[in-house]
C-alpha positions as CSV (number, residue, x, y, z in Angstrom):
1,M,-36.8,89.3,2.4
2,R,-38.3,85.8,3.1
3,R,-42.1,87.5,3.4
4,I,-42.0,88.8,0.1
5,A,-40.5,85.6,-1.3
6,R,-43.3,83.5,0.3
7,A,-45.9,85.8,-0.8
8,A,-44.4,85.6,-4.3
9,A,-44.4,81.6,-4.2
10,A,-48.0,81.8,-2.9
11,V,-49.2,84.0,-5.7
12,S,-47.4,81.8,-8.4
13,L,-49.3,78.6,-6.9
14,A,-52.9,80.4,-7.0
15,L,-52.3,81.4,-10.5
16,G,-51.0,78.1,-11.3
17,V,-54.2,76.4,-9.9
18,L,-56.6,78.5,-11.3
19,T,-55.1,78.2,-14.7
20,T,-55.4,74.2,-14.8
21,V,-58.8,74.6,-13.5
22,G,-59.6,76.8,-16.1
23,S,-58.1,74.9,-18.8
24,T,-59.5,71.3,-17.7
25,S,-63.2,72.6,-17.4
26,A,-63.4,74.1,-20.9
27,Q,-62.3,70.8,-22.7
28,A,-64.9,68.8,-24.6
29,V,-64.7,65.0,-23.6
30,T,-66.3,61.9,-24.2
31,Q,-66.4,59.1,-21.4
32,H,-66.4,55.6,-22.1
33,G,-68.7,56.5,-25.2
34,C,-70.8,59.4,-23.9
35,Q,-70.2,62.2,-25.8
36,D,-69.8,66.0,-24.1
37,G,-73.2,67.3,-23.1
38,Y,-75.4,63.8,-22.8
39,V,-76.4,61.3,-20.5
40,C,-75.6,57.9,-21.3
41,I,-77.4,54.7,-20.4
42,Y,-75.4,51.6,-20.2
43,P,-77.2,48.2,-21.1
44,Q,-78.3,45.8,-18.4
45,D,-75.5,44.5,-16.1
46,A,-72.8,45.2,-18.8
47,G,-70.8,48.3,-17.0
48,W,-69.6,50.6,-19.2
49,N,-70.4,47.7,-22.4
50,N,-66.9,48.6,-24.3
51,D,-68.1,52.1,-24.5
52,T,-70.9,51.3,-26.3
53,P,-74.3,53.1,-24.2
54,S,-78.0,51.6,-24.8
55,H,-79.6,54.9,-24.5
56,V,-78.4,58.7,-25.0
57,Y,-80.3,61.6,-23.6
58,Y,-79.3,65.3,-24.8
59,N,-82.0,68.0,-24.1
60,Y,-83.3,69.0,-20.8
61,G,-86.8,67.6,-19.8
62,T,-88.1,64.5,-18.7
63,Y,-87.7,61.0,-20.5
64,N,-90.4,58.1,-19.7
65,L,-88.3,54.8,-19.7
66,S,-89.7,51.5,-20.8
67,G,-88.4,47.6,-20.6
68,M,-85.4,48.8,-17.8
69,Y,-85.0,46.0,-15.4
70,G,-81.8,45.9,-13.0
71,I,-78.3,47.2,-13.0
72,H,-77.1,49.8,-15.8
73,R,-74.7,52.0,-15.5
74,I,-75.7,56.0,-16.3
75,V,-72.9,58.5,-16.6
76,N,-74.0,62.6,-16.6
77,N,-71.4,63.8,-19.6
78,Q,-73.5,67.0,-19.2
79,T,-71.7,70.3,-18.9
80,G,-72.0,73.9,-17.3
81,G,-73.6,71.7,-13.7
82,A,-76.2,70.4,-15.3
83,T,-78.1,67.6,-13.5
84,M,-79.2,64.2,-13.9
85,R,-82.3,62.4,-11.9
86,T,-83.8,59.1,-11.6
87,C,-87.4,58.8,-10.9
88,T,-90.0,56.2,-9.9
89,G,-93.0,57.0,-11.4
90,Y,-93.9,58.4,-15.1
91,N,-93.6,62.2,-16.4
92,G,-90.6,62.8,-13.7
93,T,-92.6,62.4,-10.5
94,G,-91.0,60.8,-7.9
95,C,-87.7,61.5,-8.3
96,E,-84.4,60.6,-5.6
97,G,-81.2,62.3,-5.3
98,Y,-79.2,63.7,-8.7
99,V,-75.8,62.9,-10.5
100,S,-74.1,66.0,-11.3
101,G,-72.5,66.6,-14.9
102,G,-69.0,66.3,-15.7
103,G,-68.6,62.6,-16.3
104,W,-70.2,61.4,-12.7
105,W,-71.3,58.1,-13.1
106,L,-73.4,55.4,-10.8
107,D,-74.7,51.9,-10.9
108,K,-78.4,51.7,-10.4
109,D,-81.2,49.1,-10.1
110,M,-83.7,50.7,-12.8
111,T,-86.4,48.3,-12.1
112,P,-88.3,50.4,-9.8
113,I,-87.3,54.0,-12.4
114,N,-89.6,54.7,-14.7
115,S,-88.5,58.0,-16.2
116,I,-85.6,60.3,-15.7
117,T,-85.0,64.2,-15.9
118,L,-82.1,66.2,-17.0
119,Q,-82.0,69.7,-15.7
120,P,-79.3,73.1,-16.0
């Protein structure tokens, strides 16, 4: 009888976790003024800048940057596992690591960065 009760409890817990994960990932969420599906960059040394990004990007591809120096906060609020990369060269060359979507963010010294890429 105890084995059946333990098995039932384990199944209930597993179903509860799956239900929670499924419902959470389907919701559209704006992160600090960055709409669902976008990558947002905030002004130099301004943190979240009262939830007002200075640059927003939506479509997959490469974006050349100019006039960005010092520390900028970047949030990747893309969905579906899309990533964003910073690159030292123009046109997406010399790219470093990546930032996962779903609201992950970082503070980045943009002085050596000349482009970013958004990819699925």
